[in-house]
N, CA and C atoms of all chains as a GROMACS GRO file, in nm:
protein
  645
    1MET      N    1   8.697  29.672   9.814
    1MET     CA    2   8.827  29.654   9.881
    1MET      C    3   8.806  29.647  10.031
    2ALA      N    4   8.856  29.544  10.092
    2ALA     CA    5   8.843  29.532  10.237
    2ALA      C    6   8.955  29.608  10.305
    3GLU      N    7   8.921  29.679  10.411
    3GLU     CA    8   9.022  29.750  10.489
    3GLU      C    9   9.055  29.669  10.613
    4GLU      N   10   9.179  29.687  10.660
    4GLU     CA   11   9.214  29.621  10.786
    4GLU      C   12   9.140  29.691  10.898
    5ALA      N   13   9.073  29.612  10.984
    5ALA     CA   14   8.992  29.671  11.091
    5ALA      C   15   9.076  29.694  11.215
    6ALA      N   16   9.053  29.807  11.281
    6ALA     CA   17   9.118  29.832  11.409
    6ALA      C   18   9.059  29.737  11.513
    7VAL      N   19   9.143  29.683  11.599
    7VAL     CA   20   9.096  29.588  11.699
    7VAL      C   21   9.081  29.661  11.832
    8GLY      N   22   8.957  29.670  11.881
    8GLY     CA   23   8.931  29.736  12.008
    8GLY      C   24   8.854  29.646  12.099
    9CYS      N   25   8.805  29.703  12.209
    9CYS     CA   26   8.734  29.622  12.307
    9CYS      C   27   8.587  29.607  12.274
   10ALA      N   28   8.534  29.695  12.190
   10ALA     CA   29   8.395  29.678  12.150
   10ALA      C   30   8.393  29.579  12.036
   11ARG      N   31   8.293  29.491  12.038
   11ARG     CA   32   8.285  29.388  11.936
   11ARG      C   33   8.240  29.454  11.806
   12PRO      N   34   8.319  29.444  11.701
   12PRO     CA   35   8.280  29.512  11.577
   12PRO      C   36   8.159  29.443  11.514
   13THR      N   37   8.069  29.523  11.462
   13THR     CA   38   7.952  29.468  11.394
   13THR      C   39   7.933  29.539  11.261
   14GLY      N   40   7.861  29.475  11.171
   14GLY     CA   41   7.826  29.537  11.045
   14GLY      C   42   7.686  29.595  11.054
   15GLY      N   43   7.625  29.617  10.940
   15GLY     CA   44   7.489  29.671  10.938
   15GLY      C   45   7.456  29.714  10.798
   16PRO      N   46   7.332  29.751  10.774
   16PRO     CA   47   7.292  29.793  10.640
   16PRO      C   48   7.362  29.922  10.600
   17VAL      N   49   7.389  29.937  10.471
   17VAL     CA   50   7.450  30.060  10.421
   17VAL      C   51   7.355  30.127  10.323
   18GLY      N   52   7.382  30.252  10.292
   18GLY     CA   53   7.299  30.325  10.197
   18GLY      C   54   7.186  30.400  10.266
   19GLU      N   55   7.083  30.425  10.188
   19GLU     CA   56   6.973  30.504  10.243
   19GLU      C   57   6.897  30.427  10.349
   20GLU      N   58   6.847  30.501  10.445
   20GLU     CA   59   6.765  30.439  10.549
   20GLU      C   60   6.633  30.396  10.488
   21PRO      N   61   6.584  30.279  10.522
   21PRO     CA   62   6.454  30.236  10.469
   21PRO      C   63   6.342  30.329  10.516
   22ASP      N   64   6.241  30.341  10.431
   22ASP     CA   65   6.129  30.429  10.464
   22ASP      C   66   6.040  30.364  10.569
   23ASN      N   67   6.039  30.420  10.688
   23ASN     CA   68   5.966  30.358  10.798
   23ASN      C   69   5.832  30.424  10.824
   24THR      N   70   5.796  30.525  10.744
   24THR     CA   71   5.677  30.603  10.779
   24THR      C   72   5.551  30.519  10.782
   25ALA      N   73   5.542  30.423  10.686
   25ALA     CA   74   5.420  30.342  10.682
   25ALA      C   75   5.407  30.255  10.806
   26THR      N   76   5.517  30.189  10.845
   26THR     CA   77   5.506  30.098  10.959
   26THR      C   78   5.494  30.172  11.091
   27SER      N   79   5.556  30.292  11.101
   27SER     CA   80   5.552  30.359  11.230
   27SER      C   81   5.411  30.403  11.266
   28GLU      N   82   5.327  30.419  11.164
   28GLU     CA   83   5.187  30.454  11.195
   28GLU      C   84   5.111  30.333  11.247
   29GLN      N   85   5.146  30.217  11.192
   29GLN     CA   86   5.075  30.096  11.235
   29GLN      C   87   5.118  30.051  11.374
   30GLN      N   88   5.249  30.063  11.400
   30GLN     CA   89   5.298  30.011  11.528
   30GLN      C   90   5.310  30.124  11.630
   31PRO      N   91   5.231  30.118  11.736
   31PRO     CA   92   5.249  30.219  11.840
   31PRO      C   93   5.389  30.206  11.900
   32ILE      N   94   5.450  30.320  11.923
   32ILE     CA   95   5.586  30.316  11.977
   32ILE      C   96   5.582  30.256  12.117
   33ASN      N   97   5.666  30.157  12.135
   33ASN     CA   98   5.668  30.088  12.263
   33ASN      C   99   5.745  30.172  12.365
   34GLU      N  100   5.672  30.234  12.455
   34GLU     CA  101   5.734  30.322  12.554
   34GLU      C  102   5.765  30.250  12.685
   35GLU      N  103   5.764  30.118  12.677
   35GLU     CA  104   5.788  30.041  12.799
   35GLU      C  105   5.937  30.041  12.831
   36HIS      N  106   5.979  30.130  12.917
   36HIS     CA  107   6.118  30.129  12.959
   36HIS      C  108   6.125  30.061  13.095
   37SER      N  109   6.160  29.936  13.094
   37SER     CA  110   6.168  29.867  13.223
   37SER      C  111   6.301  29.902  13.287
   38MET      N  112   6.297  29.998  13.377
   38MET     CA  113   6.418  30.044  13.443
   38MET      C  114   6.449  29.954  13.562
   39ILE      N  115   6.576  29.925  13.576
   39ILE     CA  116   6.621  29.852  13.695
   39ILE      C  117   6.631  29.953  13.809
   40LYS      N  118   6.575  29.917  13.922
   40LYS     CA  119   6.586  30.006  14.038
   40LYS      C  120   6.636  29.926  14.157
   41VAL      N  121   6.722  29.988  14.235
   41VAL     CA  122   6.767  29.919  14.356
   41VAL      C  123   6.650  29.911  14.452
   42GLY      N  124   6.644  29.798  14.522
   42GLY     CA  125   6.533  29.775  14.614
   42GLY      C  126   6.412  29.711  14.548
   43LYS      N  127   6.419  29.695  14.414
   43LYS     CA  128   6.309  29.632  14.340
   43LYS      C  129   6.355  29.496  14.287
   44LYS      N  130   6.259  29.413  14.254
   44LYS     CA  131   6.288  29.278  14.205
   44LYS      C  132   6.370  29.282  14.075
   45ALA      N  133   6.465  29.192  14.067
   45ALA     CA  134   6.539  29.175  13.941
   45ALA      C  135   6.450  29.102  13.842
   46PRO      N  136   6.439  29.151  13.719
   46PRO     CA  137   6.355  29.082  13.621
   46PRO      C  138   6.404  28.938  13.599
   47ASP      N  139   6.312  28.845  13.606
   47ASP     CA  140   6.349  28.704  13.587
   47ASP      C  141   6.376  28.676  13.439
   48PHE      N  142   6.459  28.579  13.411
   48PHE     CA  143   6.488  28.543  13.273
   48PHE      C  144   6.539  28.399  13.269
   49THR      N  145   6.531  28.340  13.151
   49THR     CA  146   6.600  28.214  13.127
   49THR      C  147   6.707  28.240  13.023
   50ALA      N  148   6.814  28.163  13.026
   50ALA     CA  149   6.920  28.180  12.927
   50ALA      C  150   6.997  28.049  12.912
   51PRO      N  151   7.033  28.015  12.788
   51PRO     CA  152   7.121  27.900  12.770
   51PRO      C  153   7.262  27.939  12.807
   52GLY      N  154   7.344  27.840  12.836
   52GLY     CA  155   7.481  27.873  12.872
   52GLY      C  156   7.570  27.752  12.877
   53PHE      N  157   7.693  27.778  12.922
   53PHE     CA  158   7.795  27.674  12.935
   53PHE      C  159   7.844  27.675  13.079
   54HIS      N  160   7.847  27.557  13.143
   54HIS     CA  161   7.891  27.550  13.281
   54HIS      C  162   7.954  27.415  13.308
   55LYS      N  163   8.079  27.417  13.351
   55LYS     CA  164   8.151  27.296  13.391
   55LYS      C  165   8.139  27.185  13.286
   56GLY      N  166   8.171  27.218  13.162
   56GLY     CA  167   8.178  27.116  13.058
   56GLY      C  168   8.046  27.077  12.997
   57ALA      N  169   7.937  27.144  13.034
   57ALA     CA  170   7.806  27.105  12.980
   57ALA      C  171   7.728  27.228  12.935
   58PHE      N  172   7.641  27.207  12.838
   58PHE     CA  173   7.547  27.313  12.800
   58PHE      C  174   7.426  27.305  12.892
   59ILE      N  175   7.382  27.421  12.939
   59ILE     CA  176   7.278  27.425  13.042
   59ILE      C  177   7.170  27.526  13.004
   60ASN      N  178   7.059  27.519  13.074
   60ASN     CA  179   6.960  27.626  13.070
   60ASN      C  180   6.945  27.679  13.210
   61THR      N  181   6.956  27.810  13.224
   61THR     CA  182   6.954  27.870  13.357
   61THR      C  183   6.834  27.961  13.370
   62LYS      N  184   6.778  27.965  13.490
   62LYS     CA  185   6.670  28.058  13.520
   62LYS      C  186   6.712  28.136  13.643
   63LEU      N  187   6.701  28.267  13.636
   63LEU     CA  188   6.745  28.348  13.750
   63LEU      C  189   6.672  28.308  13.877
   64SER      N  190   6.541  28.285  13.868
   64SER     CA  191   6.464  28.258  13.990
   64SER      C  192   6.500  28.123  14.053
   65ASP      N  193   6.576  28.037  13.982
   65ASP     CA  194   6.626  27.914  14.045
   65ASP      C  195   6.727  27.946  14.155
   66TYR      N  196   6.779  28.068  14.153
   66TYR     CA  197   6.882  28.106  14.250
   66TYR      C  198   6.825  28.182  14.370
   67LEU      N  199   6.693  28.186  14.381
   67LEU     CA  200   6.633  28.248  14.500
   67LEU      C  201   6.685  28.176  14.624
   68GLY      N  202   6.720  28.253  14.726
   68GLY     CA  203   6.781  28.195  14.845
   68GLY      C  204   6.932  28.208  14.845
   69LYS      N  205   6.988  28.251  14.730
   69LYS     CA  206   7.133  28.272  14.722
   69LYS      C  207   7.160  28.415  14.677
   70TRP      N  208   7.279  28.461  14.708
   70TRP     CA  209   7.324  28.589  14.652
   70TRP      C  210   7.371  28.565  14.509
   71VAL      N  211   7.333  28.653  14.418
   71VAL     CA  212   7.368  28.638  14.277
   71VAL      C  213   7.442  28.762  14.229
   72LEU      N  214   7.553  28.740  14.158
   72LEU     CA  215   7.616  28.848  14.083
   72LEU      C  216   7.589  28.822  13.936
   73LEU      N  217   7.512  28.909  13.875
   73LEU     CA  218   7.482  28.897  13.733
   73LEU      C  219   7.569  28.996  13.658
   74CYS      N  220   7.659  28.943  13.576
   74CYS     CA  221   7.756  29.029  13.505
   74CYS      C  222   7.737  29.020  13.355
   75PHE      N  223   7.728  29.133  13.292
   75PHE     CA  224   7.725  29.142  13.146
   75PHE      C  225   7.861  29.191  13.098
   76TYR      N  226   7.899  29.153  12.977
   76TYR     CA  227   8.025  29.202  12.919
   76TYR      C  228   8.012  29.204  12.768
   77PRO      N  229   8.098  29.283  12.702
   77PRO     CA  230   8.076  29.305  12.558
   77PRO      C  231   8.093  29.181  12.472
   78GLY      N  232   8.183  29.091  12.507
   78GLY     CA  233   8.194  28.973  12.422
   78GLY      C  234   8.311  28.885  12.458
   79ASP      N  235   8.297  28.756  12.426
   79ASP     CA  236   8.407  28.662  12.444
   79ASP      C  237   8.526  28.708  12.360
   80PHE      N  238   8.645  28.685  12.409
   80PHE     CA  239   8.771  28.715  12.341
   80PHE      C  240   8.797  28.865  12.329
   81THR      N  241   8.712  28.949  12.388
   81THR     CA  242   8.752  29.089  12.399
   81THR      C  243   8.854  29.097  12.511
   82PHE      N  244   8.928  29.206  12.516
   82PHE     CA  245   9.054  29.202  12.592
   82PHE      C  246   9.042  29.234  12.740
   83VAL      N  247   8.944  29.319  12.776
   83VAL     CA  248   8.941  29.368  12.914
   83VAL      C  249   8.873  29.268  13.004
   84MET      N  250   7.734  28.698  13.127
   84MET     CA  251   7.636  28.694  13.019
   84MET      C  252   7.679  28.790  12.909
   85SER      N  253   7.678  28.738  12.785
   85SER     CA  254   7.708  28.824  12.670
   85SER      C  255   7.624  28.776  12.553
   86ILE      N  256   7.637  28.845  12.440
   86ILE     CA  257   7.557  28.807  12.324
   86ILE      C  258   7.617  28.687  12.250
   87ASP      N  259   7.731  28.636  12.299
   87ASP     CA  260   7.794  28.520  12.237
   87ASP      C  261   7.711  28.393  12.260
   88SER      N  262   7.725  28.298  12.169
   88SER     CA  263   7.654  28.171  12.186
   88SER      C  264   7.723  28.086  12.292
   89MET      N  265   7.653  27.985  12.341
   89MET     CA  266   7.714  27.894  12.439
   89MET      C  267   7.830  27.817  12.377
   90PHE      N  268   7.828  27.803  12.245
   90PHE     CA  269   7.940  27.736  12.178
   90PHE      C  270   8.067  27.821  12.188
   91THR      N  271   8.050  27.950  12.164
   91THR     CA  272   8.164  28.041  12.176
   91THR      C  273   8.214  28.045  12.321
   92HIS      N  274   8.120  28.046  12.417
   92HIS     CA  275   8.159  28.042  12.558
   92HIS      C  276   8.247  27.921  12.586
   93LYS      N  277   8.206  27.805  12.533
   93LYS     CA  278   8.283  27.682  12.554
   93LYS      C  279   8.425  27.698  12.502
   94MET      N  280   8.438  27.752  12.381
   94MET     CA  281   8.571  27.765  12.320
   94MET      C  282   8.655  27.868  12.395
   95TRP      N  283   8.593  27.977  12.437
   95TRP     CA  284   8.670  28.080  12.510
   95TRP      C  285   8.719  28.023  12.642
   96ASN      N  286   8.632  27.949  12.709
   96ASN     CA  287   8.672  27.889  12.836
   96ASN      C  288   8.787  27.790  12.815
   97GLU      N  289   8.774  27.706  12.713
   97GLU     CA  290   8.876  27.603  12.691
   97GLU      C  291   9.007  27.661  12.641
   98ASP      N  292   8.998  27.757  12.548
   98ASP     CA  293   9.119  27.805  12.482
   98ASP      C  294   9.192  27.913  12.560
   99GLU      N  295   9.119  27.989  12.642
   99GLU     CA  296   9.186  28.102  12.705
   99GLU      C  297   9.162  28.109  12.856
  100LEU      N  298   9.036  28.111  12.897
  100LEU     CA  299   9.007  28.138  13.039
  100LEU      C  300   9.061  28.028  13.131
  101SER      N  301   9.059  27.903  13.083
  101SER     CA  302   9.109  27.794  13.167
  101SER      C  303   9.261  27.805  13.186
  102LYS      N  304   9.326  27.888  13.103
  102LYS     CA  305   9.470  27.912  13.121
  102LYS      C  306   9.494  28.023  13.223
  103MET      N  307   9.388  28.097  13.257
  103MET     CA  308   9.399  28.201  13.360
  103MET      C  309   9.351  28.149  13.495
  104VAL      N  310   9.251  28.062  13.493
  104VAL     CA  311   9.189  28.011  13.617
  104VAL      C  312   9.192  27.859  13.610
  105ASP      N  313   9.251  27.796  13.712
  105ASP     CA  314   9.256  27.650  13.715
  105ASP      C  315   9.115  27.592  13.709
  106GLY      N  316   9.093  27.502  13.615
  106GLY     CA  317   8.963  27.438  13.603
  106GLY      C  318   8.863  27.518  13.523
  107GLY      N  319   8.902  27.635  13.477
  107GLY     CA  320   8.812  27.717  13.396
  107GLY      C  321   8.715  27.797  13.480
  108VAL      N  322   8.622  27.860  13.411
  108VAL     CA  323   8.525  27.948  13.478
  108VAL      C  324   8.433  27.864  13.568
  109PRO      N  325   8.425  27.895  13.697
  109PRO     CA  326   8.347  27.810  13.788
  109PRO      C  327   8.197  27.839  13.788
  110PHE      N  328   8.155  27.947  13.725
  110PHE     CA  329   8.013  27.984  13.726
  110PHE      C  330   7.956  27.974  13.584
  111PRO      N  331   7.823  27.973  13.570
  111PRO     CA  332   7.763  27.962  13.436
  111PRO      C  333   7.797  28.082  13.347
  112MET      N  334   7.836  28.053  13.224
  112MET     CA  335   7.857  28.157  13.123
  112MET      C  336   7.732  28.157  13.036
  113LEU      N  337   7.653  28.264  13.046
  113LEU     CA  338   7.520  28.265  12.984
  113LEU      C  339   7.521  28.337  12.850
  114SER      N  340   7.431  28.294  12.764
  114SER     CA  341   7.421  28.351  12.630
  114SER      C  342   7.294  28.436  12.619
  115ASP      N  343   7.311  28.557  12.569
  115ASP     CA  344   7.197  28.648  12.550
  115ASP      C  345   7.196  28.696  12.405
  116ALA      N  346   7.199  28.599  12.313
  116ALA     CA  347   7.196  28.633  12.171
  116ALA      C  348   7.071  28.715  12.141
  117GLY      N  349   7.089  28.831  12.078
  117GLY     CA  350   6.977  28.919  12.053
  117GLY      C  351   6.960  29.027  12.160
  118GLY      N  352   7.026  29.009  12.272
  118GLY     CA  353   7.027  29.114  12.374
  118GLY      C  354   6.897  29.136  12.447
  119LYS      N  355   6.808  29.037  12.448
  119LYS     CA  356   6.677  29.060  12.512
  119LYS      C  357   6.689  29.081  12.662
  120VAL      N  358   6.772  28.998  12.726
  120VAL     CA  359   6.789  29.013  12.871
  120VAL      C  360   6.862  29.144  12.900
  121GLY      N  361   6.966  29.170  12.822
  121GLY     CA  362   7.042  29.294  12.841
  121GLY      C  363   6.956  29.418  12.823
  122SER      N  364   6.859  29.410  12.732
  122SER     CA  365   6.770  29.525  12.712
  122SER      C  366   6.687  29.551  12.837
  123VAL      N  367   6.636  29.444  12.897
  123VAL     CA  368   6.555  29.458  13.018
  123VAL      C  369   6.639  29.517  13.132
  124TYR      N  370   6.766  29.481  13.135
  124TYR     CA  371   6.855  29.530  13.241
  124TYR      C  372   6.922  29.664  13.204
  125GLY      N  373   6.890  29.714  13.084
  125GLY     CA  374   6.940  29.846  13.046
  125GLY      C  375   7.086  29.851  13.009
  126VAL      N  376   7.144  29.736  12.970
  126VAL     CA  377   7.287  29.736  12.937
  126VAL      C  378   7.314  29.701  12.790
  127TYR      N  379   7.209  29.674  12.713
  127TYR     CA  380   7.230  29.635  12.573
  127TYR      C  381   7.238  29.759  12.485
  128ASP      N  382   7.347  29.769  12.410
  128ASP     CA  383   7.367  29.880  12.317
  128ASP      C  384   7.323  29.832  12.179
  129GLU      N  385   7.207  29.879  12.136
  129GLU     CA  386   7.151  29.831  12.009
  129GLU      C  387   7.240  29.868  11.890
  130ASP      N  388   7.302  29.986  11.895
  130ASP     CA  389   7.384  30.029  11.782
  130ASP      C  390   7.506  29.938  11.766
  131ALA      N  391   7.572  29.907  11.878
  131ALA     CA  392   7.692  29.825  11.871
  131ALA      C  393   7.657  29.676  11.871
  132GLY      N  394   7.538  29.642  11.914
  132GLY     CA  395   7.498  29.502  11.920
  132GLY      C  396   7.564  29.424  12.030
  133VAL      N  397   7.613  29.494  12.133
  133VAL     CA  398   7.679  29.426  12.245
  133VAL      C  399   7.629  29.482  12.378
  134GLU      N  400   7.669  29.415  12.484
  134GLU     CA  401   7.629  29.458  12.618
  134GLU      C  402   7.743  29.529  12.689
  135ALA      N  403   7.708  29.631  12.766
  135ALA     CA  404   7.807  29.703  12.846
  135ALA      C  405   7.847  29.616  12.966
  136ARG      N  406   7.949  29.661  13.038
  136ARG     CA  407   7.993  29.586  13.156
  136ARG      C  408   7.902  29.616  13.273
  137GLY      N  409   7.786  29.553  13.272
  137GLY     CA  410   7.689  29.571  13.381
  137GLY      C  411   7.708  29.465  13.487
  138ARG      N  412   7.693  29.505  13.613
  138ARG     CA  413   7.710  29.410  13.723
  138ARG      C  414   7.602  29.439  13.827
  139PHE      N  415   7.519  29.338  13.852
  139PHE     CA  416   7.403  29.353  13.940
  139PHE      C  417   7.417  29.262  14.061
  140ILE      N  418   7.400  29.318  14.179
  140ILE     CA  419   7.400  29.238  14.302
  140ILE      C  420   7.254  29.209  14.336
  141ILE      N  421   7.219  29.079  14.337
  141ILE     CA  422   7.081  29.038  14.360
  141ILE      C  423   7.077  28.956  14.489
  142ASP      N  424   6.991  28.994  14.582
  142ASP     CA  425   6.990  28.929  14.713
  142ASP      C  426   6.906  28.800  14.710
  143PRO      N  427   6.905  28.725  14.821
  143PRO     CA  428   6.834  28.595  14.820
  143PRO      C  429   6.683  28.607  14.795
  144ASP      N  430   6.626  28.726  14.808
  144ASP     CA  431   6.484  28.744  14.775
  144ASP      C  432   6.464  28.784  14.629
  145GLY      N  433   6.573  28.793  14.552
  145GLY     CA  434   6.562  28.833  14.412
  145GLY      C  435   6.554  28.983  14.393
  146VAL      N  436   6.595  29.058  14.494
  146VAL     CA  437   6.589  29.204  14.489
  146VAL      C  438   6.726  29.260  14.451
  147VAL      N  439   6.725  29.357  14.358
  147VAL     CA  440   6.850  29.422  14.317
  147VAL      C  441   6.895  29.515  14.429
  148GLN      N  442   7.014  29.489  14.484
  148GLN     CA  443   7.066  29.575  14.591
  148GLN      C  444   7.162  29.679  14.538
  149GLY      N  445   7.224  29.652  14.423
  149GLY     CA  446   7.317  29.750  14.368
  149GLY      C  447   7.355  29.712  14.227
  150TYR      N  448   7.401  29.810  14.151
  150TYR     CA  449   7.454  29.778  14.018
  150TYR      C  450   7.556  29.880  13.976
  151GLU      N  451   7.635  29.841  13.876
  151GLU     CA  452   7.738  29.928  13.820
  151GLU      C  453   7.744  29.896  13.671
  152VAL      N  454   7.753  29.998  13.588
  152VAL     CA  455   7.760  29.975  13.444
  152VAL      C  456   7.875  30.058  13.387
  153LEU      N  457   7.967  29.990  13.317
  153LEU     CA  458   8.082  30.058  13.257
  153LEU      C  459   8.082  30.036  13.106
  154THR      N  460   8.137  30.130  13.032
  154THR     CA  461   8.155  30.110  12.888
  154THR      C  462   8.269  30.009  12.866
  155PRO      N  463   8.278  29.950  12.747
  155PRO     CA  464   8.368  29.836  12.727
  155PRO      C  465   8.515  29.853  12.764
  156PRO      N  466   8.583  29.968  12.742
  156PRO     CA  467   8.728  29.964  12.758
  156PRO      C  468   8.780  29.960  12.902
  157VAL      N  469   8.693  29.982  13.000
  157VAL     CA  470   8.741  29.985  13.140
  157VAL      C  471   8.687  29.865  13.216
  158GLY      N  472   8.778  29.790  13.275
  158GLY     CA  473   8.741  29.669  13.350
  158GLY      C  474   8.692  29.700  13.489
  159ARG      N  475   8.635  29.598  13.551
  159ARG     CA  476   8.574  29.615  13.683
  159ARG      C  477   8.678  29.600  13.794
  160ASN      N  478   8.637  29.633  13.916
  160ASN     CA  479   8.717  29.605  14.034
  160ASN      C  480   8.645  29.497  14.114
  161VAL      N  481   8.694  29.375  14.103
  161VAL     CA  482   8.626  29.262  14.167
  161VAL      C  483   8.628  29.276  14.319
  162ASN      N  484   8.739  29.331  14.372
  162ASN     CA  485   8.746  29.350  14.518
  162ASN      C  486   8.632  29.438  14.568
  163GLU      N  487   8.602  29.542  14.494
  163GLU     CA  488   8.496  29.633  14.534
  163GLU      C  489   8.359  29.563  14.528
  164THR      N  490   8.341  29.481  14.426
  164THR     CA  491   8.216  29.406  14.417
  164THR      C  492   8.200  29.313  14.536
  165ILE      N  493   8.308  29.242  14.571
  165ILE     CA  494   8.302  29.149  14.684
  165ILE      C  495   8.277  29.227  14.814
  166ARG      N  496   8.342  29.343  14.828
  166ARG     CA  497   8.320  29.426  14.947
  166ARG      C  498   8.173  29.465  14.960
  167GLN      N  499   8.114  29.503  14.847
  167GLN     CA  500   7.972  29.543  14.852
  167GLN      C  501   7.883  29.425  14.891
  168VAL      N  502   7.911  29.308  14.835
  168VAL     CA  503   7.831  29.190  14.872
  168VAL      C  504   7.845  29.163  15.022
  169GLN      N  505   7.969  29.171  15.073
  169GLN     CA  506   7.990  29.148  15.216
  169GLN      C  507   7.912  29.250  15.300
  170ALA      N  508   7.909  29.374  15.254
  170ALA     CA  509   7.836  29.478  15.328
  170ALA      C  510   7.686  29.450  15.325
  171PHE      N  511   7.633  29.416  15.208
  171PHE     CA  512   7.489  29.386  15.200
  171PHE      C  513   7.454  29.263  15.284
  172GLN      N  514   7.544  29.166  15.288
  172GLN     CA  515   7.518  29.047  15.369
  172GLN      C  516   7.516  29.082  15.518
  173LEU      N  517   7.608  29.169  15.560
  173LEU     CA  518   7.611  29.209  15.701
  173LEU      C  519   7.482  29.282  15.739
  174VAL      N  520   7.442  29.375  15.653
  174VAL     CA  521   7.319  29.452  15.680
  174VAL      C  522   7.198  29.358  15.689
  175ARG      N  523   7.195  29.262  15.597
  175ARG     CA  524   7.082  29.168  15.596
  175ARG      C  525   7.081  29.082  15.721
  176GLU      N  526   7.198  29.032  15.760
  176GLU     CA  527   7.205  28.947  15.879
  176GLU      C  528   7.168  29.024  16.005
  177SER      N  529   7.197  29.154  16.008
  177SER     CA  530   7.162  29.234  16.125
  177SER      C  531   7.016  29.281  16.118
  178LYS      N  532   6.947  29.241  16.014
  178LYS     CA  533   6.808  29.281  15.988
  178LYS      C  534   6.794  29.434  15.990
  179GLY      N  535   6.894  29.500  15.936
  179GLY     CA  536   6.889  29.646  15.924
  179GLY      C  537   6.932  29.721  16.049
  180ALA      N  538   6.972  29.649  16.155
  180ALA     CA  539   7.015  29.718  16.278
  180ALA      C  540   7.150  29.786  16.259
  181GLU      N  541   7.230  29.732  16.163
  181GLU     CA  542   7.360  29.791  16.137
  181GLU      C  543   7.367  29.842  15.993
  182ALA      N  544   7.447  29.946  15.974
  182ALA     CA  545   7.472  30.000  15.841
  182ALA      C  546   7.622  30.015  15.824
  183THR      N  547   7.668  30.008  15.699
  183THR     CA  548   7.812  30.016  15.675
  183THR      C  549   7.845  30.153  15.617
  184PRO      N  550   7.920  30.234  15.691
  184PRO     CA  551   7.952  30.368  15.643
  184PRO      C  552   8.054  30.365  15.529
  185SER      N  553   8.075  30.480  15.468
  185SER     CA  554   8.171  30.494  15.359
  185SER      C  555   8.305  30.436  15.399
  186GLY      N  556   8.365  30.358  15.310
  186GLY     CA  557   8.496  30.300  15.335
  186GLY      C  558   8.493  30.174  15.418
  187TRP      N  559   8.373  30.129  15.456
  187TRP     CA  560   8.367  30.006  15.537
  187TRP      C  561   8.421  29.888  15.458
  188ARG      N  562   8.491  29.804  15.529
  188ARG     CA  563   8.524  29.669  15.480
  188ARG      C  564   8.523  29.578  15.602
  189PRO      N  565   8.520  29.447  15.582
  189PRO     CA  566   8.509  29.356  15.695
  189PRO      C  567   8.614  29.387  15.801
  190GLY      N  568   8.571  29.394  15.926
  190GLY     CA  569   8.661  29.426  16.036
  190GLY      C  570   8.649  29.569  16.082
  191LYS      N  571   8.603  29.658  15.994
  191LYS     CA  572   8.586  29.798  16.032
  191LYS      C  573   8.451  29.818  16.100
  192ALA      N  574   8.440  29.927  16.175
  192ALA     CA  575   8.320  29.953  16.254
  192ALA      C  576   8.199  29.981  16.167
  193THR      N  577   8.084  29.934  16.212
  193THR     CA  578   7.958  29.966  16.146
  193THR      C  579   7.889  30.076  16.226
  194LEU      N  580   7.781  30.126  16.174
  194LEU     CA  581   7.699  30.224  16.246
  194LEU      C  582   7.566  30.157  16.283
  195LYS      N  583   7.511  30.200  16.396
  195LYS     CA  584   7.381  30.148  16.438
  195LYS      C  585   7.281  30.263  16.435
  196PRO      N  586   7.211  30.276  16.322
  196PRO     CA  587   7.121  30.391  16.306
  196PRO      C  588   7.014  30.392  16.416
  197GLY      N  589   6.985  30.511  16.464
  197GLY     CA  590   6.884  30.526  16.568
  197GLY      C  591   6.884  30.669  16.617
  198ILE      N  592   6.794  30.699  16.706
  198ILE     CA  593   6.776  30.839  16.747
  198ILE      C  594   6.901  30.894  16.815
  199ASP      N  595   6.976  30.805  16.885
  199ASP     CA  596   7.096  30.852  16.955
  199ASP      C  597   7.209  30.890  16.860
  200LEU      N  598   7.201  30.840  16.736
  200LEU     CA  599   7.310  30.864  16.641
  200LEU      C  600   7.288  30.993  16.562
  201VAL      N  601   7.169  31.050  16.571
  201VAL     CA  602   7.139  31.171  16.493
  201VAL      C  603   7.234  31.284  16.534
  202GLY      N  604   7.307  31.336  16.438
  202GLY     CA  605   7.400  31.445  16.465
  202GLY      C  606   7.527  31.403  16.537
  203LYS      N  607   7.542  31.271  16.558
  203LYS     CA  608   7.658  31.223  16.635
  203LYS      C  609   7.748  31.129  16.554
  204VAL      N  610   7.723  31.123  16.424
  204VAL     CA  611   7.806  31.035  16.341
  204VAL      C  612   7.952  31.079  16.348
  205TRP      N  613   7.977  31.210  16.364
  205TRP     CA  614   8.113  31.261  16.370
  205TRP      C  615   8.192  31.199  16.486
  206LYS      N  616   8.119  31.155  16.591
  206LYS     CA  617   8.189  31.091  16.703
  206LYS      C  618   8.224  30.946  16.673
  207GLU      N  619   8.140  30.884  16.588
  207GLU     CA  620   8.153  30.740  16.563
  207GLU      C  621   8.240  30.710  16.442
  208TRP      N  622   8.247  30.806  16.349
  208TRP     CA  623   8.310  30.777  16.221
  208TRP      C  624   8.397  30.895  16.181
  209LYS      N  625   8.524  30.866  16.151
  209LYS     CA  626   8.618  30.970  16.112
  209LYS      C  627   8.642  30.965  15.960
  210THR      N  628   8.672  31.080  15.904
  210THR     CA  629   8.688  31.090  15.759
  210THR      C  630   8.794  30.993  15.706
  211GLU      N  631   8.899  30.970  15.788
  211GLU     CA  632   9.006  30.878  15.742
  211GLU      C  633   8.950  30.739  15.713
  212GLN      N  634   8.840  30.704  15.779
  212GLN     CA  635   8.783  30.570  15.760
  212GLN      C  636   8.725  30.551  15.621
  213ALA      N  637   8.705  30.663  15.549
  213ALA     CA  638   8.656  30.651  15.412
  213ALA      C  639   8.764  30.594  15.320
  214PHE      N  640   8.890  30.603  15.366
  214PHE     CA  641   9.001  30.559  15.281
  214PHE      C  642   9.069  30.439  15.344
  215ASP      N  643   9.127  30.358  15.261
  215ASP     CA  644   9.196  30.238  15.314
  215ASP      C  645   9.327  30.276  15.381
   0.00000   0.00000   0.00000
């Protein structure tokens, strides 16, 4: 039976249900990645490429293409969310 | 930037945002499906599968000058973001000779850090200036 979902600002997602898969075998093989790349003020912004939409066209953007300009990089939870 | 596809960005811009802003969104709407970029910037919530309201000010050298991260239900203050950019631009143009004290906005007095200012900020800057 499907329930009516409450509509909030966080984008609702699903996920696996039931017992958690047994990870003990793989966790021994894969060293835990402790690389926490923290953003720090005064340090370089990590470069990235991303597809996107701009002025009626699909584009590919690279942050470092904007060197020489001030950039505001904004993240948000999702399109059609309310805030 | 969000985890939405560029196709969803197109539809959101056409169906809703262009009704709020003439001509639609003037800047690139970027897609971060999978949250890889958001993870590097520390704003991707793996449990929810979405990105928080992160906002990074990046200067012309590619250096992060400031950031703010909010959880989803509270929106940003765009005026404050613009004020901060204006302040960072002023500091940069002065090559660090000027600094913007608390409550600064364009037109208000800046401070000129130096040995003469040590212990004398109280003469140059009043508490009321912290508030609009």
